C-alpha positions as CSV (number, residue, x, y, z in Angstrom):
1,M,9.5,5.5,-27.3
2,R,6.4,6.2,-25.3
3,R,7.2,3.8,-22.6
4,A,9.9,5.7,-21.8
5,G,8.9,9.2,-21.9
6,L,6.3,7.8,-19.5
7,L,9.1,6.4,-16.7
8,V,10.9,9.7,-17.2
9,A,7.9,11.5,-16.2
10,F,7.1,8.9,-13.4
11,A,10.6,9.5,-11.7
12,T,10.1,13.7,-12.4
13,M,6.8,12.9,-10.3
14,L,8.6,11.5,-7.3
15,G,9.9,14.9,-6.5
16,A,7.0,16.5,-7.1
17,T,6.0,18.3,-3.7
18,S,2.7,19.8,-4.4
19,C,-0.4,18.6,-2.9
20,A,-3.8,18.6,-3.7
21,A,-6.9,20.2,-1.4
22,K,-7.5,17.4,1.8
23,A,-10.8,15.3,0.5
24,P,-14.0,16.5,3.4
25,V,-14.2,14.4,6.1
26,A,-17.3,12.1,6.8
27,A,-19.3,14.1,9.8
28,R,-19.1,12.0,12.9
29,S,-21.7,11.3,15.4
30,A,-22.0,13.6,18.6
31,E,-23.2,10.5,20.1
32,A,-19.8,9.0,22.6
33,P,-19.2,5.3,22.4
34,T,-20.6,3.3,24.9
35,L,-18.3,0.3,26.7
36,A,-20.1,-2.3,24.8
37,S,-20.0,-0.2,21.8
38,W,-16.2,0.3,22.0
39,R,-16.0,-3.6,22.2
40,E,-18.2,-4.3,19.1
41,A,-16.1,-1.7,17.1
42,R,-12.9,-3.4,18.0
43,R,-14.5,-7.1,17.6
44,K,-15.8,-6.1,13.8
45,L,-12.4,-4.3,12.9
46,A,-10.9,-7.5,14.0
47,A,-12.8,-9.4,12.0
48,L,-12.1,-6.9,8.8
49,S,-8.5,-7.9,9.8
50,Q,-9.0,-11.7,9.6
51,V,-10.7,-10.9,6.2
52,A,-7.7,-9.4,5.1
53,Q,-5.1,-11.8,6.3
54,G,-7.0,-14.4,4.5
55,E,-5.2,-17.6,3.5
56,G,-2.0,-16.3,4.9
57,A,1.3,-16.5,3.0
58,R,0.0,-16.5,-0.8
59,T,0.6,-15.0,-4.4
60,M,-1.9,-12.9,-6.3
61,R,-1.5,-12.4,-9.9
62,L,-2.1,-8.6,-10.9
63,A,-2.8,-6.1,-13.6
64,L,-1.8,-2.6,-13.2
65,S,-2.6,0.5,-15.0
66,L,-0.5,3.4,-14.1
67,R,-1.9,7.1,-15.0
68,E,0.6,9.8,-14.6
69,P,-0.3,13.4,-14.1
70,L,2.1,15.0,-16.1
71,T,1.4,13.8,-19.7
72,G,-1.7,11.9,-18.7
73,R,-0.1,8.6,-20.2
74,T,-1.0,5.4,-18.7
75,L,1.5,2.0,-18.4
76,E,0.0,-1.0,-18.1
77,A,2.1,-4.1,-16.4
78,R,1.3,-7.4,-15.0
79,G,3.1,-9.8,-13.0
80,A,2.4,-10.9,-9.4
81,V,3.0,-10.0,-5.5
82,A,3.8,-12.4,-3.2
83,I,2.6,-11.7,0.2
84,A,3.5,-12.9,4.2
85,P,1.6,-11.2,6.3
86,P,1.7,-9.3,8.2
87,D,5.2,-7.9,7.5
88,A,6.5,-8.9,3.9
89,L,5.7,-8.3,0.4
90,R,7.7,-8.7,-3.2
91,M,5.7,-7.5,-6.2
92,I,7.2,-7.6,-9.4
93,L,5.7,-6.4,-12.0
94,L,6.9,-6.6,-15.9
95,G,5.9,-4.1,-18.4
96,P,4.4,-4.6,-22.1
97,G,8.0,-5.2,-23.5
98,G,8.9,-7.5,-21.0
99,T,11.3,-6.0,-18.9
100,T,10.7,-5.3,-15.1
101,A,8.5,-2.1,-15.1
102,L,8.3,-2.1,-11.3
103,D,10.2,-4.1,-8.3
104,L,8.9,-3.7,-4.1
105,W,10.7,-5.8,-1.7
106,V,9.3,-5.0,2.0
107,R,10.3,-6.4,4.7
108,G,9.4,-5.1,8.6
109,E,10.3,-1.5,7.8
110,A,13.0,-1.7,5.0
111,F,11.9,-1.5,1.8
112,R,13.6,-1.2,-2.3
113,F,11.7,0.2,-4.6
114,A,12.8,0.5,-8.1
115,V,12.0,0.7,-11.6
116,P,15.1,-1.0,-13.2
117,A,14.1,1.1,-16.9
118,I,15.2,4.0,-15.4
119,D,17.8,3.0,-12.9
120,L,15.4,4.2,-10.0
121,L,16.7,2.7,-7.0
122,K,15.4,3.7,-3.7
123,R,16.0,2.6,0.0
124,G,14.7,3.0,3.5
125,D,13.5,2.4,6.7
126,K,11.3,3.4,9.6
127,A,14.8,6.1,10.4
128,T,14.3,7.7,6.3
129,P,13.4,11.2,6.3
130,R,9.7,12.0,5.3
131,A,10.9,14.0,2.7
132,E,12.7,11.1,1.0
133,M,9.4,9.5,0.9
134,R,7.3,11.9,-0.9
135,G,5.9,10.1,-4.2
136,L,6.5,6.8,-3.0
137,P,3.3,4.4,-2.1
138,V,5.6,2.7,-0.3
139,E,4.1,3.1,3.3
140,F,0.9,2.6,1.5
141,L,1.0,-0.8,0.0
142,R,2.3,-2.3,3.0
143,W,-0.6,-0.9,5.1
144,W,-2.9,-2.4,2.3
145,L,-1.2,-5.2,1.1
146,L,0.2,-6.5,4.7
147,R,-2.5,-5.2,7.4
148,P,-5.3,-3.2,5.6
149,A,-7.3,-3.4,9.3
150,S,-4.4,-2.6,12.1
151,G,-4.0,0.4,13.5
152,R,-5.3,1.9,16.9
153,L,-9.1,2.5,17.1
154,L,-9.7,6.4,17.5
155,W,-13.4,6.2,16.4
156,H,-16.0,4.4,15.1
157,E,-19.5,4.6,14.0
158,R,-22.2,2.8,11.7
159,D,-24.3,4.6,9.0
160,P,-26.7,3.1,7.0
161,A,-23.8,1.2,4.3
162,G,-21.6,-0.4,6.8
163,D,-19.1,0.7,9.2
164,R,-16.8,4.0,9.7
165,F,-13.4,3.4,11.5
166,T,-10.9,5.9,12.3
167,L,-7.1,4.5,13.1
168,R,-4.0,6.0,13.6
169,D,-0.6,3.9,12.4
170,G,2.3,5.7,13.1
171,A,2.0,9.2,11.7
172,A,-0.9,8.2,9.8
173,V,-4.7,8.6,10.4
174,I,-6.8,6.3,8.2
175,E,-10.6,7.0,7.7
176,L,-12.0,3.4,6.9
177,H,-15.1,2.7,5.5
178,A,-16.4,-1.0,5.3
179,A,-19.7,-1.6,3.1
180,R,-21.8,-4.0,4.1
181,S,-21.8,-5.3,0.6
182,G,-17.5,-6.0,0.5
183,V,-16.6,-3.0,-1.0
184,V,-14.2,-1.0,1.0
185,S,-12.7,2.4,1.3
186,A,-9.9,4.4,2.8
187,R,-8.3,7.7,3.0
188,R,-4.6,7.5,4.9
189,T,-3.6,11.2,6.0
190,T,0.4,11.2,6.4
191,W,1.2,14.2,9.2
192,S,4.5,15.6,9.9
193,T,5.2,15.2,13.3
194,E,8.7,17.7,13.2
195,G,8.2,20.5,15.3
196,T,5.0,21.6,17.6
197,R,2.4,22.2,14.7
198,A,1.3,19.3,12.7
199,R,1.7,19.8,9.1
200,R,0.2,17.6,6.3
201,I,2.3,15.7,4.4
202,D,0.1,13.5,2.2
203,E,-2.9,12.3,1.6
204,E,-3.6,8.4,-0.5
205,I,-6.8,7.4,-1.3
206,V,-8.0,3.8,-2.2
207,E,-11.7,2.3,-3.4
208,A,-11.5,-1.5,-3.1
209,S,-14.3,-4.3,-4.5
210,R,-13.3,-6.3,-1.2
211,L,-10.5,-6.7,0.6
212,G,-8.0,-8.8,-0.7
213,C,-7.9,-10.3,-4.2
214,G,-10.3,-7.7,-5.8
215,V,-10.0,-4.5,-8.0
216,V,-8.7,-1.5,-6.2
217,T,-8.0,2.3,-7.5
218,Y,-5.4,4.3,-5.5
219,R,-4.5,8.2,-5.6
220,Q,-2.0,9.9,-4.0
221,A,-2.3,13.8,-3.9
222,S,0.9,15.0,-3.2
223,T,1.5,13.9,-7.1
224,G,-2.1,13.4,-8.5
225,L,-0.7,9.8,-8.9
226,T,-3.3,7.1,-10.3
227,V,-3.4,3.5,-9.8
228,T,-5.6,1.0,-10.5
229,V,-4.5,-2.8,-9.5
230,K,-6.5,-5.9,-10.6
231,C,-6.3,-8.8,-9.0
232,E,-6.4,-11.8,-11.4
233,G,-6.2,-15.0,-9.6
234,E,-4.9,-15.7,-6.1
235,E,-2.8,-19.3,-5.0
236,T,-3.6,-19.9,-1.5
237,G,-2.7,-23.5,-1.5
238,R,1.0,-23.4,-1.1
239,A,2.9,-19.8,0.4
240,P,5.4,-18.5,-1.7
241,N,9.3,-19.2,-1.8
242,P,10.8,-18.1,1.0
243,R,13.6,-16.7,-1.3
244,A,10.9,-14.3,-2.8
245,F,11.1,-12.0,0.3
246,V,14.9,-12.6,0.9
247,D,16.8,-8.6,0.4
248,P,17.4,-8.2,-3.3
249,D,20.7,-6.6,-2.8
250,A,21.4,-9.0,0.4
251,P,25.2,-11.5,-1.0
252,A,23.8,-14.3,-2.7
253,E,24.2,-17.2,-0.8
254,D,27.0,-19.6,-2.1
255,D,25.5,-23.4,-2.9
256,S,28.8,-24.8,-4.4
257,S,30.6,-24.9,-1.1
258,G,28.6,-27.4,0.0
259,G,27.5,-25.7,3.4
260,G,27.1,-22.3,4.3
261,A,26.5,-19.8,7.7
262,S,23.8,-21.2,9.8
C-alpha cells in the first residue's frame, strides 16, 4: 500500500542523521540599540505574543500535507488540535482511511508522539537526550503552536518590511521576522550544550501567512521533512474539554464507583 510505504519511510526518516547546509543569516545593523529602542522591541514582541495567544484555549481544524524526502511521496491528513496556551496541546490527525495518522500530546515539558499505523511511540521530557529527539518536530510544534513569540530577546532591528527579532528559547536560537503584512517567518536552530564547543543539532524553518489560524509551511533540515498545515477553522467560543490534555497513557478514572481520589 502506498500509505503504508510512506509511513515506513517516515519512520526511517526519524532516525536520519544528515543535516542540511545552514541557511544564511540576515545581515544585522551595526547600530547598537538604545534603551528606548530596546523597550520598543520588547513592547512589539509582547504584542506579537498577545496575538499568538488569541482567545486563549481553543480548537483548530487542520489539513496537513507531509512530504517525506526519501520517496518524495506525500501523506494527507485532517484533524484538529486542542490548544491551552502556554503549555498544553493535543493534536490528532486522521489519514484517508480514517485511521489515526499522528497523535501528539504535550503538557509542559512532557510529550507523547505517536504514529499508530507503524507502532511508533515516543515519550520524553526536558531530560530526554537530544539524540533521541532527532527527527521529531515536538519542540518546534510546542513553540509554534503554544508560544511562538516567546524566548529571551537577544537582538531586534527594523527593516523595510517589518521587524526582525533574535530570541533564545532554551538550547535554541530563533530568528523571527514579523512583516507588517502579517506574514511571519522563523528559523529555529538548536545547539548542543554538551562539551565546550557548540554544535548545531538541527534547524527548523517556518513560513506562515499569519500567527494563529493560517497556512504554515515547516521544513526540518536534519531529515528534509516538509509539512504544510492549513487551518480550516477555529473554535474560540468554547474551551476544549480538559480531558483532551490528560496524558493518553494515564490510567483511566473509574467512574463506576461513584467517586474518586480528590
